[in-house]
C-alpha positions as CSV (number, residue, x, y, z in Angstrom):
1,M,0.0,0.2,0.1
2,A,1.2,3.5,-1.1
3,Q,2.3,5.6,2.1
4,S,0.8,9.1,1.7
5,N,2.8,12.3,2.3
6,H,1.0,12.8,5.5
7,D,1.4,9.2,6.9
8,F,5.6,9.9,5.9
9,I,5.2,13.6,8.3
10,E,3.6,11.3,11.2
11,R,6.0,8.6,11.0
12,K,8.9,10.9,11.0
13,V,8.8,12.2,14.0
14,G,11.5,15.1,13.2
15,W,9.8,16.3,9.9
16,L,7.0,16.7,12.2
17,I,8.0,19.1,14.1
18,V,9.6,21.0,11.7
19,F,6.2,21.2,9.7
20,T,4.5,21.9,13.0
21,L,6.9,25.0,13.2
22,L,6.9,26.2,10.1
23,T,2.9,26.2,9.9
24,V,2.7,27.9,13.7
25,S,5.4,30.6,12.4
26,I,3.6,31.5,8.8
27,A,0.3,31.7,10.8
28,G,2.1,34.0,13.4
29,L,3.2,36.3,10.9
30,V,0.6,36.5,9.1
31,E,-1.8,36.9,11.8
32,I,0.6,39.3,14.2
33,V,2.7,41.0,11.8
34,P,-0.1,43.0,10.5
35,L,-1.3,44.9,13.7
36,F,2.3,46.4,14.0
37,F,1.1,48.4,11.1
38,Q,-2.8,49.2,12.1
39,H,-3.2,52.2,12.5
40,S,-6.1,51.6,15.1
41,T,-3.8,49.6,17.3
42,T,-0.8,52.1,17.4
43,T,-2.7,55.4,18.1
44,P,-3.3,56.5,21.5
45,V,-7.4,57.3,21.6
46,E,-8.1,60.7,21.7
47,G,-7.8,62.1,25.3
48,L,-5.2,59.5,26.5
49,K,-2.6,61.0,28.2
50,P,0.7,59.5,29.9
51,Y,0.8,58.3,33.3
52,D,1.7,61.4,35.5
53,P,4.1,60.6,38.5
54,V,1.4,59.6,41.1
55,R,-0.3,57.6,38.7
56,L,2.9,55.7,37.8
57,V,4.2,54.9,41.0
58,G,0.2,54.1,41.8
59,R,0.8,51.4,38.6
60,D,3.8,49.8,40.2
61,V,2.0,49.7,43.7
62,Y,-0.9,47.6,41.6
63,I,1.6,44.9,40.2
64,R,3.8,44.8,43.0
65,E,0.7,44.0,44.9
66,G,-0.1,40.7,42.3
67,C,-4.0,43.1,41.3
68,Y,-3.9,41.4,37.9
69,N,-4.2,38.0,39.4
70,C,-8.0,38.5,40.9
71,H,-8.9,41.5,38.2
72,S,-8.5,42.0,34.5
73,Q,-8.4,45.5,32.6
74,M,-9.8,44.0,29.2
75,I,-14.0,44.4,28.7
76,R,-14.9,41.9,25.7
77,P,-17.5,43.4,23.4
78,F,-19.9,41.2,24.4
79,R,-23.2,42.9,25.7
80,A,-22.8,40.7,29.5
81,E,-19.9,42.5,30.1
82,T,-20.8,45.7,28.2
83,E,-23.3,46.2,30.4
84,R,-21.9,45.6,33.6
85,Y,-18.7,47.2,32.7
86,G,-19.4,49.9,30.6
87,H,-17.8,50.6,27.1
88,Y,-15.9,47.4,25.8
89,S,-11.8,48.2,25.6
90,V,-10.6,49.1,22.7
91,A,-6.0,49.0,21.7
92,G,-5.8,52.3,21.6
93,E,-6.1,53.1,25.5
94,Y,-3.0,50.8,25.8
95,V,-0.7,52.2,24.3
96,Y,1.6,53.8,26.5
97,D,1.0,50.6,28.8
98,H,4.3,48.9,29.3
99,P,3.1,45.7,30.1
100,F,-0.6,46.1,30.1
101,Q,-2.7,45.1,32.5
102,W,-4.9,42.9,30.9
103,G,-5.0,40.0,33.6
104,S,-6.3,36.5,32.6
105,K,-9.1,35.8,35.4
106,R,-12.2,37.6,37.7
107,T,-12.3,36.9,41.1
108,G,-13.0,40.2,41.4
109,P,-14.7,42.6,39.0
110,D,-13.2,43.6,35.8
111,L,-11.6,47.4,36.3
112,H,-11.0,49.2,33.2
113,R,-14.2,51.6,33.8
114,V,-13.5,51.8,37.5
115,G,-12.3,55.2,37.2
116,G,-14.6,57.9,38.5
117,R,-17.3,55.2,39.7
118,Y,-16.6,55.8,43.3
119,S,-15.4,58.6,45.4
120,D,-11.6,58.7,46.7
121,Q,-13.0,57.9,50.0
122,W,-14.8,54.9,49.0
123,H,-11.4,54.0,47.7
124,R,-9.4,54.0,50.6
125,I,-11.6,52.2,52.9
126,H,-11.6,49.2,50.5
127,L,-8.1,49.6,50.1
128,I,-7.6,49.0,53.6
129,N,-10.5,47.0,54.6
130,P,-12.6,46.0,51.6
131,R,-15.0,44.2,54.4
132,D,-15.6,47.9,55.5
133,V,-17.4,48.9,52.3
134,V,-18.3,45.3,50.5
135,P,-19.1,43.1,53.5
136,E,-18.4,39.7,51.7
137,S,-15.5,40.8,50.0
138,N,-13.2,38.0,49.9
139,M,-10.3,40.9,48.9
140,P,-7.5,41.0,51.3
141,A,-6.7,44.4,53.3
142,F,-3.5,46.2,52.3
143,P,-3.2,48.4,55.4
144,W,0.7,48.8,55.0
145,L,-0.3,51.1,51.9
146,D,-0.5,54.1,54.1
147,R,3.2,54.7,53.8
148,P,5.3,57.6,51.9
149,A,5.4,56.7,48.0
150,K,8.7,55.7,46.3
151,S,10.8,58.8,44.9
152,D,13.8,58.1,44.3
153,D,14.1,56.3,41.2
154,I,10.8,57.6,38.9
155,E,12.9,59.8,36.8
156,A,14.5,56.7,35.7
157,K,10.9,55.0,35.5
158,M,10.4,57.8,33.4
159,K,13.4,57.9,30.7
160,A,13.1,54.4,29.9
161,L,9.5,54.6,29.0
162,R,10.1,57.3,26.7
163,K,12.4,55.2,25.1
164,V,9.7,52.7,24.3
165,G,7.3,55.8,22.7
166,V,5.9,57.0,26.5
167,P,6.0,61.1,25.5
168,Y,7.0,62.4,28.6
169,T,9.1,65.9,28.2
170,D,12.1,67.1,30.2
171,E,10.1,68.9,32.2
172,E,7.8,66.3,33.3
173,I,10.5,64.4,34.2
174,Q,12.4,66.8,36.2
175,G,9.0,67.5,38.0
176,A,8.5,64.3,39.1
177,R,9.8,63.6,42.7
178,K,8.4,67.1,43.1
179,A,4.9,65.8,42.3
180,L,5.3,62.6,44.7
181,E,5.9,64.9,47.9
182,G,3.7,63.6,50.5
183,K,2.4,61.2,48.6
184,T,1.6,57.7,49.6
185,E,1.4,54.6,48.5
186,L,-2.8,54.7,49.0
187,D,-2.6,58.3,47.3
188,A,-0.8,56.9,44.3
189,L,-2.8,53.8,43.7
190,V,-5.9,55.7,44.5
191,A,-5.2,57.9,41.5
192,Y,-3.7,54.9,39.4
193,L,-7.7,53.7,40.0
194,Q,-9.5,56.5,39.6
195,G,-7.4,57.3,35.9
196,L,-8.8,54.1,34.6
197,G,-10.8,53.8,31.5
198,T,-11.5,57.8,31.5
199,A,-9.6,58.5,28.4
200,L,-12.2,57.0,25.8
201,Q,-14.9,59.1,27.0
202,A,-12.6,62.3,28.1
203,G,-11.9,61.8,24.3
204,K,-15.1,62.0,23.2
205,A,-16.1,65.2,24.7
206,P,-15.7,67.7,22.1
207,A,-18.2,65.9,19.8
208,A,-21.1,66.2,22.4
209,A,-20.7,70.4,22.3
210,P,-23.7,70.5,20.3
211,A,-25.4,69.2,23.1
212,A,-23.7,71.5,26.1
213,E,-26.8,72.0,28.0
214,A,-27.0,67.8,28.5
215,A,-22.9,67.2,29.0
216,P,-22.9,68.2,33.2
217,A,-26.0,65.8,33.5
218,A,-24.1,62.9,32.2
219,A,-20.5,63.4,33.5
220,P,-20.5,60.9,37.0
221,A,-19.3,63.3,40.1
222,A,-16.1,63.3,41.2
223,D,-17.0,63.6,44.8
224,A,-19.8,61.1,44.6
225,L,-19.7,58.1,47.5
226,G,-20.9,55.7,45.5
227,K,-23.1,55.1,42.9
228,V,-25.4,51.6,41.8
229,F,-25.7,50.5,38.4
230,F,-29.0,48.9,37.5
231,E,-29.7,45.8,34.6
232,V,-32.1,47.2,31.3
233,G,-35.3,47.8,32.9
234,S,-35.1,46.6,35.8
235,S,-35.5,48.6,39.5
236,T,-34.3,45.9,42.1
237,L,-31.1,46.6,43.4
238,P,-28.3,44.8,41.8
239,A,-26.4,42.9,44.6
240,D,-23.3,45.0,44.4
241,A,-25.2,47.8,45.5
242,A,-23.7,47.0,49.5
243,A,-20.6,48.6,48.2
244,A,-21.9,52.3,47.2
245,V,-25.0,52.3,50.4
246,D,-22.5,51.0,53.2
247,A,-19.7,53.7,51.7
248,T,-22.6,56.2,52.1
249,A,-23.7,55.1,55.7
250,K,-19.9,55.0,56.9
251,F,-19.8,58.5,55.7
252,L,-22.9,59.9,57.1
253,K,-21.8,58.0,60.5
254,D,-18.2,60.2,60.6
255,K,-19.9,63.3,59.5
256,A,-22.8,63.5,62.0
257,D,-24.9,66.9,60.5
258,A,-24.2,65.9,56.9
259,K,-27.1,64.7,54.5
260,V,-26.7,62.6,51.0
261,D,-28.4,63.1,48.0
262,V,-30.2,60.8,46.0
263,T,-30.3,61.5,42.4
264,G,-31.5,58.6,39.4
265,Y,-30.5,58.8,36.2
266,T,-31.7,57.5,33.0
267,D,-29.8,56.3,29.6
268,K,-30.8,57.5,26.2
269,S,-32.8,55.0,25.1
270,G,-36.7,54.1,24.9
271,D,-39.0,56.5,26.4
272,V,-37.9,59.1,28.0
273,E,-41.3,59.6,30.6
274,K,-40.8,55.9,31.5
275,N,-37.3,56.4,31.9
276,L,-38.1,58.8,34.5
277,E,-40.1,56.7,36.5
278,L,-38.1,54.3,36.6
279,A,-35.4,56.3,37.5
280,K,-37.5,57.3,40.7
281,E,-38.3,53.6,41.9
282,R,-34.2,53.2,41.4
283,A,-33.7,55.8,43.6
284,K,-36.2,54.7,46.3
285,A,-34.3,51.1,46.3
286,V,-31.5,52.8,47.3
287,R,-33.0,54.8,49.8
288,E,-34.5,52.0,50.9
289,A,-31.4,50.2,51.5
290,L,-29.7,53.3,53.1
291,K,-32.4,52.9,55.3
292,A,-32.1,49.0,56.0
293,A,-28.5,50.0,56.6
294,G,-29.2,52.6,59.8
295,V,-29.8,55.7,57.8
296,A,-32.2,58.3,59.1
297,E,-34.8,58.6,56.3
298,D,-34.3,62.7,57.5
299,R,-30.8,62.3,56.2
300,I,-31.7,61.5,52.6
301,N,-32.6,63.6,50.0
302,M,-34.2,62.6,46.9
303,K,-33.5,64.8,44.0
304,P,-35.7,64.7,40.8
305,P,-34.2,62.4,37.9
306,V,-32.0,63.3,35.4
307,S,-32.5,62.2,31.8
308,I,-29.4,61.3,29.7
309,T,-30.3,62.7,25.9
310,G,-26.6,63.5,24.9
311,S,-23.8,61.2,23.7
312,G,-22.4,58.7,26.3
313,D,-22.6,55.0,27.7
314,N,-26.1,53.6,28.7
315,A,-24.4,51.2,30.7
316,E,-22.7,54.6,32.9
317,A,-25.6,56.7,32.3
318,R,-28.5,53.7,34.1
319,R,-26.9,54.7,37.9
320,V,-28.3,56.0,40.9
321,E,-25.9,58.4,42.2
322,L,-25.2,59.2,46.0
323,N,-23.5,62.9,46.9
324,P,-22.9,64.5,50.0
325,G,-25.9,67.0,50.7
326,S,-26.3,69.9,49.1
């Protein structure tokens, strides 16, 4: 019986290895090399800026503490992910990441759009002792982060990054140590987290100029105590609402004379009137959760719902925001 070419390859281990390597090499060249020349994968998204010295140190702390082992920074273009985390990630957002922190596991949630979702205070509490804001959290505490940030090698780091394409200026490098004066590792890590995923939205801002009246409503408040994000068409309090509720309750406990403003937002899809009613119901659900957490009703200010009609991310818009009382 005549031996086929395929039989020959399978019977000769040496040739099998050679042809396997040849096939993989050709496939790799065809799929990988073009990526280095595609404009969309090598050009920063509009609004992307290099990490400033504080955020750069925070990123190093993130890597040192192994945060990437439990958190990803890559939102895939699937509805299940975009509804939960926000706009899917794009290549141009990672141009200045060396190395990128995509991660490979989600013991905790994806963090690529966490920037601006919670207040600085919430992040501080969460990092020092996660159970203070999320009782069921299995995340370890990082109390040792409240120590001075290391700055003796910051210039060398920035110079090294400049060699691989990060556009740091001489002035930025020279002023790096001064920017870190008085900062702790906790400050740096919070600054890093608060910047994650914000460049894409910042780059879209100029396009929304004709609808300037709607822009303030769409923009998340920087000092928000917490935000609760809801599923489409639902006013049922999500399981992860406990973080925002507990952080707000702790804030009010620490400040005996403070109050909280509860504001429901809507996305720009569907009927506006129905969305506003849904926003009211969502705000009421959050109010009841606050009361259950021990917050007196007279310390809760229910604000009128806000309709998002301009450009923006629907998943981000379907929220109830908790802010220090006005």
